[in-house]
C-alpha positions as CSV (number, residue, x, y, z in Angstrom):
1,X,-26.1,21.4,-5.2
2,X,-23.0,19.4,-5.8
3,X,-23.8,15.9,-6.9
4,X,-21.4,14.3,-4.5
5,X,-22.7,16.3,-1.5
6,X,-26.3,15.2,-2.4
7,X,-25.1,11.6,-2.6
8,X,-23.5,11.9,0.9
9,X,-26.7,13.3,2.3
10,X,-28.9,10.6,0.7
11,X,-26.5,7.9,2.0
12,X,-26.6,9.4,5.5
13,X,-30.4,9.2,5.5
14,X,-30.2,5.5,4.5
15,X,-27.5,4.8,7.1
16,X,-29.6,6.4,9.8
17,X,-32.8,4.4,8.8
18,X,-30.7,1.2,8.8
19,X,-29.2,2.0,12.2
20,X,-25.7,1.9,10.8
21,X,-24.1,4.0,13.5
22,X,-20.5,4.0,12.3
23,X,-21.4,4.7,8.7
24,X,-23.8,7.5,9.8
25,X,-21.2,9.0,12.1
26,X,-18.6,9.0,9.3
27,X,-21.0,10.6,6.8
28,X,-22.1,13.2,9.4
29,X,-18.5,14.2,10.0
30,X,-17.8,14.5,6.3
31,X,-20.9,16.6,5.7
32,X,-20.0,18.8,8.7
33,X,-16.5,19.3,7.2
34,X,-18.1,20.2,3.8
35,X,-20.4,22.7,5.4
36,X,-17.6,24.2,7.4
37,X,-15.6,24.6,4.2
38,X,-18.7,26.2,2.5
39,X,-19.0,28.9,5.1
40,X,-15.3,29.6,5.6
41,X,-14.2,32.9,4.2
42,X,-16.0,36.1,3.8
43,X,-19.1,34.8,1.9
44,X,-20.8,31.4,2.0
45,X,-20.6,29.4,-1.2
46,X,-21.6,26.1,-2.7
47,X,-18.6,23.7,-3.1
48,X,-18.1,21.9,-6.5
49,X,-17.7,18.1,-6.6
50,X,-13.9,18.5,-6.9
51,X,-13.8,20.7,-3.8
52,X,-16.0,18.2,-1.9
53,X,-13.6,15.4,-3.0
54,X,-10.7,17.4,-1.5
55,X,-12.6,17.7,1.8
56,X,-13.3,14.0,1.9
57,X,-9.7,13.2,1.1
58,X,-8.6,15.4,4.0
59,X,-11.1,13.7,6.3
60,X,-9.8,10.2,5.2
61,X,-6.3,11.4,6.0
62,X,-7.4,12.6,9.4
63,X,-9.0,9.3,10.2
64,X,-5.9,7.3,9.2
65,X,-3.6,9.6,11.3
66,X,-6.0,9.2,14.3
67,X,-6.0,5.4,13.8
68,X,-2.2,5.3,14.0
69,X,-2.2,7.5,17.1
70,X,-4.8,5.4,18.9
71,X,-3.0,2.2,17.9
72,X,0.3,3.7,19.2
73,X,-1.4,4.5,22.5
74,X,-2.7,1.0,22.9
75,X,-6.4,1.9,22.1
76,X,-7.1,-0.8,19.6
77,X,-10.9,-0.4,19.6
78,X,-10.8,3.3,18.9
79,X,-8.1,2.7,16.2
80,X,-10.4,0.2,14.5
81,X,-13.3,2.6,14.6
82,X,-11.2,5.3,12.9
83,X,-10.1,2.7,10.2
84,X,-13.7,1.7,9.6
85,X,-14.8,5.4,9.2
86,X,-11.9,5.9,6.8
87,X,-13.0,3.0,4.7
88,X,-16.6,4.4,4.6
89,X,-15.3,7.7,3.3
90,X,-12.8,6.1,0.9
91,X,-15.8,4.6,-1.0
92,X,-16.6,8.2,-2.2
93,X,-13.1,8.8,-3.6
94,X,-11.9,8.0,-7.1
95,X,-10.0,4.7,-7.5
96,X,-6.4,5.1,-6.3
97,X,-3.6,4.7,-8.9
98,X,-1.4,1.6,-8.6
99,X,2.3,2.1,-8.1
100,X,3.0,1.2,-11.7
101,X,0.4,3.7,-13.0
102,X,1.8,6.4,-10.7
103,X,5.3,5.7,-11.8
104,X,4.4,5.9,-15.5
105,X,2.5,9.1,-15.0
106,X,5.5,10.7,-13.3
107,X,7.8,9.4,-16.1
108,X,5.5,11.1,-18.6
109,X,5.5,14.4,-16.7
110,X,9.3,14.3,-16.3
111,X,9.8,13.6,-20.0
112,X,7.5,16.5,-21.0
113,X,9.2,18.9,-18.6
114,X,12.6,17.7,-20.0
115,X,11.5,18.8,-23.5
116,X,10.3,22.1,-22.2
117,X,13.4,22.9,-20.1
118,X,15.9,21.5,-22.6
119,X,17.4,19.3,-19.9
120,X,16.2,16.5,-17.5
121,X,14.6,18.1,-14.4
122,X,16.5,17.4,-11.1
123,X,15.8,17.9,-7.5
124,X,15.7,21.7,-7.9
125,X,12.7,21.4,-10.2
126,X,10.8,19.1,-7.9
127,X,8.2,21.8,-7.2
128,X,7.4,22.1,-10.9
129,X,7.2,18.3,-11.4
130,X,5.0,18.0,-8.3
131,X,2.6,20.7,-9.5
132,X,2.3,19.0,-13.0
133,X,1.9,15.5,-11.5
134,X,-0.7,16.6,-8.9
135,X,-2.7,18.2,-11.7
136,X,-2.9,14.9,-13.5
137,X,-3.3,12.7,-10.4
138,X,-6.3,14.7,-9.3
139,X,-6.8,13.0,-5.9
140,X,-6.2,9.5,-7.1
141,X,-3.0,9.2,-5.0
142,X,-1.9,10.6,-1.6
143,X,0.5,13.5,-1.8
144,X,3.2,11.6,0.2
145,X,3.1,8.7,-2.3
146,X,3.4,11.1,-5.2
147,X,6.3,13.0,-3.6
148,X,8.2,9.8,-2.9
149,X,7.8,8.6,-6.5
150,X,8.8,12.0,-7.9
151,X,11.8,12.2,-5.5
152,X,12.9,8.7,-6.7
153,X,12.6,9.6,-10.4
154,X,14.5,12.9,-10.0
155,X,17.4,11.3,-8.0
């Protein structure tokens, strides 16, 4: 069993025993998403820790989008609940890169690709740059943030 999934299950048990309803609810939903991912496709399989991290990242993104939607609809209590659940799940994600760290990482990838291509990559090579940067970022920054920094560097 993936170490991260086991940790989620253990933390869920503790949250239930301590009657932490919001925390337990967030962990239940994350584990349900992991299980759904495991049985998706033709054969059931065990997810690796990296795959579990991707599922948790997706769940955090869903919570943030839901919080914005609820806030926009004037449902502050529901928006706050979504933000709280998002914070619970973010604790399981690796530390996020700062803007400076992300910028320097993108600079390094752009320089490396410039050497390989023989010219500085431009907007046309954004896909190549994004692929290389995302491989190095490995879930430590949201895709939108990464794309914005890459776009700025290539402009």
